[in-house]
VOROMAR-238516 format. One line per 4 residues: number of its first residue (from 1); their letters; for each residue x, y, z of C-alpha. Coordinates in Angstrom, 2 decimals. Each point is the difference from the previous one (the first is absolute). Layout:
BEGIN
NUM) a) X/Y/Z ~ ... $
This chain:
BEGIN
1) mksk) -191.05/28.77/67.53 ~ -0.88/-3.49/0.85 ~ 1.84/-1.41/3.05 ~ 2.29/-3.06/-0.27 $
5) plkq) -1.45/-3.35/1.58 ~ 1.10/-0.27/3.40 ~ 2.84/-2.60/0.56 ~ 2.09/-1.05/3.07 $
9) iigl) 2.62/2.33/1.15 ~ 3.10/-1.42/1.27 ~ 2.40/2.31/1.68 ~ 3.90/-0.52/-0.84 $
13) ipaa) 2.69/0.98/2.69 ~ 3.56/-0.09/-1.14 ~ 2.02/-0.58/3.23 ~ 3.41/-1.62/-1.50 $
17) ghas) 2.23/2.94/0.47 ~ 3.24/-0.11/2.19 ~ -0.67/3.66/1.62 ~ 3.71/0.56/-0.93 $
21) rlsg) -0.25/3.75/0.62 ~ -1.45/-0.56/3.82 ~ 2.91/-2.27/1.20 ~ -0.34/-1.41/3.71 $
25) lpcs) -3.85/-0.42/0.05 ~ -0.96/-2.44/2.55 ~ -2.91/-1.39/-2.15 ~ -1.28/0.32/-3.82 $
29) kely) -0.51/3.71/-0.83 ~ -3.50/-1.01/-0.74 ~ -0.62/-0.90/3.78 ~ 1.69/3.34/1.15 $
33) pigy) -2.35/1.44/2.72 ~ -0.95/3.59/-0.67 ~ -3.12/1.55/1.63 ~ -2.49/-1.39/2.23 $
37) desg) -3.68/-1.26/-0.46 ~ -3.16/1.87/1.43 ~ 1.05/-1.14/3.45 ~ 3.23/1.62/-0.03 $
41) frpr) 1.67/-3.15/1.63 ~ 0.09/-2.60/-3.03 ~ 2.79/0.70/-2.35 ~ -0.74/-0.18/-3.78 $
45) visn) 2.57/-1.25/-2.26 ~ 0.49/1.77/-3.33 ~ -1.61/-2.50/-2.39 ~ -3.20/-0.16/2.27 $
49) hlle) -0.63/3.55/-1.99 ~ -0.40/-1.78/-3.23 ~ -1.92/-3.02/1.15 ~ -2.45/2.07/1.62 $
53) glri) -0.29/2.05/-3.03 ~ -0.84/-3.03/-1.85 ~ -2.75/-1.19/2.46 ~ -1.46/3.43/-0.27 $
57) aniq) -0.34/-0.73/-3.76 ~ -1.59/-3.28/1.14 ~ 2.86/-1.93/-1.61 ~ -0.12/-3.26/2.03 $
61) rayi) 2.86/-2.03/-1.44 ~ 3.74/1.21/-0.53 ~ 3.53/-1.64/-0.88 ~ 3.02/1.05/1.89 $
65) ilrk) 3.03/-0.89/-2.23 ~ 3.29/-0.41/2.15 ~ 3.28/-1.13/-0.24 ~ 1.69/-2.77/1.95 $
69) gkwd) 0.87/1.27/3.58 ~ -2.95/2.56/0.40 ~ -1.75/-2.94/2.08 ~ -0.99/2.70/2.61 $
73) ipay) -2.68/1.33/-2.28 ~ -2.20/-3.15/-0.17 ~ 0.91/-0.71/3.58 ~ -1.73/3.50/0.98 $
77) ygdg) -2.78/-0.04/-2.50 ~ -0.93/-3.73/-0.28 ~ -2.92/-0.47/-2.00 ~ -1.11/3.51/0.14 $
81) kild) -2.80/-0.60/2.49 ~ 1.39/2.94/2.30 ~ -0.90/2.48/-2.72 ~ -3.15/-1.88/-1.55 $
85) ihlg) 1.77/-0.92/-3.42 ~ 0.93/-3.32/-1.21 ~ 3.95/0.05/-0.59 ~ 1.80/-2.43/-2.00 $
89) yllm) 4.10/0.26/-0.46 ~ 1.95/-0.74/-2.87 ~ 3.97/0.05/-0.42 ~ 1.91/2.05/-2.66 $
93) dlpy) 2.73/-1.94/-1.90 ~ 1.04/2.71/-2.48 ~ 2.06/3.20/1.34 ~ -0.58/1.93/-2.99 $
97) gvpy) -2.73/2.61/1.24 ~ -3.28/0.21/1.38 ~ -2.07/-1.18/-3.52 ~ 2.08/-3.17/0.29 $
101) tldq) -1.21/-0.23/3.81 ~ -3.70/0.54/-0.78 ~ 0.19/-2.55/-2.78 ~ 0.17/-2.52/2.60 $
105) aypf) -3.46/0.37/0.62 ~ -1.00/-0.38/-3.67 ~ -1.17/-3.85/0.36 ~ -2.39/1.23/2.87 $
109) lgea) -1.71/3.09/-1.65 ~ -2.03/-1.41/-2.69 ~ -2.18/2.90/-1.43 ~ -0.17/1.77/3.34 $
113) tval) 0.53/3.75/0.45 ~ 3.21/0.63/1.70 ~ 0.44/2.79/2.59 ~ 3.83/0.76/0.39 $
117) gfpd) 1.34/1.71/3.07 ~ 3.35/0.13/1.70 ~ 0.50/-1.03/3.58 ~ 2.58/2.58/0.98 $
121) iifk) -2.16/3.07/-0.99 ~ -2.91/2.13/1.64 ~ -2.47/1.77/-1.99 ~ -3.05/1.95/0.34 $
125) pkda) -2.88/0.11/-0.49 ~ -0.87/-3.28/1.66 ~ -2.62/-0.79/-2.68 ~ 2.49/0.49/-2.82 $
129) fskl) -0.37/-3.63/-1.23 ~ -3.60/0.46/0.02 ~ 0.23/3.05/-2.15 ~ 2.15/-1.95/-2.42 $
133) lskh) -2.40/-2.72/-0.33 ~ -2.85/1.90/-0.81 ~ 2.13/2.16/-2.68 ~ 1.02/-3.53/-1.39 $
137) sess) -3.72/-1.21/-0.12 ~ -1.03/2.91/-1.81 ~ 3.05/0.73/-2.41 ~ 1.09/-1.69/-3.11 $
141) adiv) 3.40/-0.25/1.43 ~ 1.57/-3.11/0.96 ~ 2.26/1.62/2.56 ~ -0.85/2.68/2.58 $
145) lglf) 2.69/1.67/1.79 ~ -0.18/1.98/3.15 ~ 1.93/3.23/-0.35 ~ 1.68/2.06/3.01 $
149) htpn) 1.90/3.24/-0.10 ~ 3.39/-0.84/0.65 ~ 2.87/2.36/1.07 ~ 2.65/-2.67/-0.90 $
153) phka) -0.38/-0.84/-3.58 ~ 3.49/-1.75/-0.17 ~ -1.37/-2.71/2.49 ~ -3.26/-0.69/-2.14 $
157) dmvk) -1.78/-0.79/-3.23 ~ -1.25/3.20/-1.34 ~ -3.02/0.05/-2.08 ~ -0.92/2.18/-3.04 $
161) fdkn) -3.60/0.06/-0.50 ~ -2.65/1.99/-2.26 ~ -2.65/2.26/1.05 ~ -2.39/-2.85/0.31 $
165) grvy) 2.70/-2.03/2.35 ~ 1.08/-2.53/-2.78 ~ 3.33/-0.87/0.57 ~ 2.43/0.04/-3.18 $
169) siqi) 3.31/-0.04/1.83 ~ 2.04/-1.29/2.97 ~ 3.27/1.56/1.04 ~ 1.88/-2.38/2.48 $
173) kpse) 1.88/1.78/2.70 ~ 1.00/3.19/-1.91 ~ 2.85/1.93/0.97 ~ -1.68/2.96/-1.45 $
177) tdle) -3.83/0.56/-0.98 ~ -2.93/2.45/-0.09 ~ -2.36/-2.67/0.77 ~ -1.72/0.27/3.60 $
181) yswg) -1.86/-3.27/0.51 ~ 1.32/-3.76/0.66 ~ -2.10/-2.96/0.22 ~ -0.27/-1.78/3.16 $
185) iavw) -2.66/-2.74/-0.15 ~ -1.61/-1.62/-2.97 ~ -3.03/-2.23/-1.16 ~ 0.07/-2.11/-3.31 $
189) shvf) -1.89/-2.37/-1.64 ~ 1.16/-3.55/-1.43 ~ 0.79/1.47/-3.10 ~ 2.98/1.85/1.50 $
193) tefm) 0.99/-3.06/2.07 ~ 0.21/-2.11/-2.78 ~ 2.16/2.91/-1.94 ~ 2.29/0.03/2.93 $
197) hkyv) 0.18/-3.66/0.26 ~ 1.32/-0.24/-3.94 ~ 2.15/3.17/0.58 ~ 2.29/-1.28/2.96 $
201) vsnr) 0.15/-3.47/-1.85 ~ 1.16/1.80/-3.12 ~ 2.34/1.96/1.69 ~ 1.52/-2.43/2.36 $
205) kiie) 2.85/-1.16/-2.32 ~ 1.16/3.48/-0.55 ~ 0.11/0.98/3.56 ~ 1.96/-3.39/1.01 $
209) dias) 2.42/0.80/-2.78 ~ 0.44/3.32/1.35 ~ 0.64/-1.55/3.63 ~ 2.22/-2.27/-1.29 $
213) kgih) 2.31/2.73/-0.80 ~ 0.06/1.17/3.55 ~ -2.69/2.91/-0.70 ~ -3.17/0.45/1.82 $
217) kelf) -2.94/0.77/-1.97 ~ -3.29/0.30/1.65 ~ -3.22/0.23/-1.50 ~ -2.60/2.37/1.34 $
221) vgdv) -4.01/-0.21/-0.07 ~ 0.28/3.24/-1.69 ~ 2.06/-1.53/-2.79 ~ -2.90/-2.40/-0.61 $
225) iqaa) -2.64/2.42/0.25 ~ 1.80/2.30/-2.58 ~ 0.27/-3.31/-2.21 ~ -3.35/-0.67/0.12 $
229) idng) -0.98/3.85/-1.01 ~ 2.40/-0.70/-2.92 ~ -1.99/-2.78/-0.78 ~ -3.19/1.82/-0.05 $
233) mevd) -1.48/-0.72/3.34 ~ -1.77/2.74/1.77 ~ 1.04/1.16/3.61 ~ -2.25/2.42/1.84 $
237) tvif) 0.45/1.68/3.57 ~ -1.55/1.20/3.02 ~ 1.92/2.92/1.38 ~ 0.02/0.53/3.63 $
241) edgn) 0.53/3.89/0.10 ~ -0.43/0.09/3.93 ~ 1.60/-3.23/0.42 ~ 3.54/-1.29/1.58 $
245) yidi) 2.19/-2.64/-1.05 ~ 3.18/-0.82/2.40 ~ 2.58/-2.76/-0.60 ~ 2.08/-0.97/2.77 $
249) gtpe) 2.62/-1.72/-2.29 ~ 2.76/2.12/1.03 ~ 1.41/1.22/3.36 ~ -0.77/3.67/-0.67 $
253) dlmk) -3.60/-0.56/-0.82 ~ -0.44/-2.27/2.87 ~ 1.36/2.29/2.77 ~ -2.05/2.71/-1.77 $
257) viqt) -3.18/-2.04/0.59 ~ 1.08/-0.87/3.59 ~ 0.92/3.56/0.88 ~ -3.25/1.61/-1.33 $
261) nits) -2.32/-2.78/1.40 ~ -1.75/0.17/-3.55 ~ -0.87/-3.64/0.03 ~ -2.04/-0.12/3.47 $
265) kmmv) -2.09/2.78/-1.65 ~ -0.37/-1.52/-3.36 ~ -0.62/-3.50/1.31 ~ -2.72/0.99/2.34 $
269) ge) -1.82/2.27/-2.61 ~ 0.85/3.25/1.34 $
């Protein structure tokens, strides 16, 4: 199969959440220190892990999308020089879910390939984005999802795929399911960037009408991916059978990570 032509790759990092499940943190949760660098003395904040994963894949530019008040993130990272990556910052203006947050970057993406990761997540292997980009280059699919085994399906987007790894269904935080894998990172072409933009624009009035009645309606990236599948778009996968994917978004998961010290092992590549 002929590889796709190389295009600029831009990282997208949604960091506009309120961390309502982690009340009392002294900083944005993306800057919560977990683990140490190789010296054993310098703490690493949780979002270091994602940014280092992008750089391992030779991604040199990324946008962090914030909400007002989370100024400690740009104060900490600045222009990204400390991690050898060019960082820009955008402000989220619609609180209707991650797709609306990501769409703030739409005017700056053009035909670039996008690499999406979440800054409150620790994942392994470290070169996961490299493997996704390689698959994306070889595949006819416009979206490639990195899949991880998850013991908590009710907290995740569970993925149904065929024997060739092609996705045909996404279940959003199911209360019960026999599916075993959730997606944690993704790369996609400008075709899906355009699709997401049109999708969030077309659904905005529906969500605003629901919000006007006092009902909170949140759109998930998985919803948009499912809509893309329903519209004939191909979604491929890379399955990380021996990988790990840990979300620190809840107190119990954060405490589990701290108590087992798993992040220190994962972040120094043990």
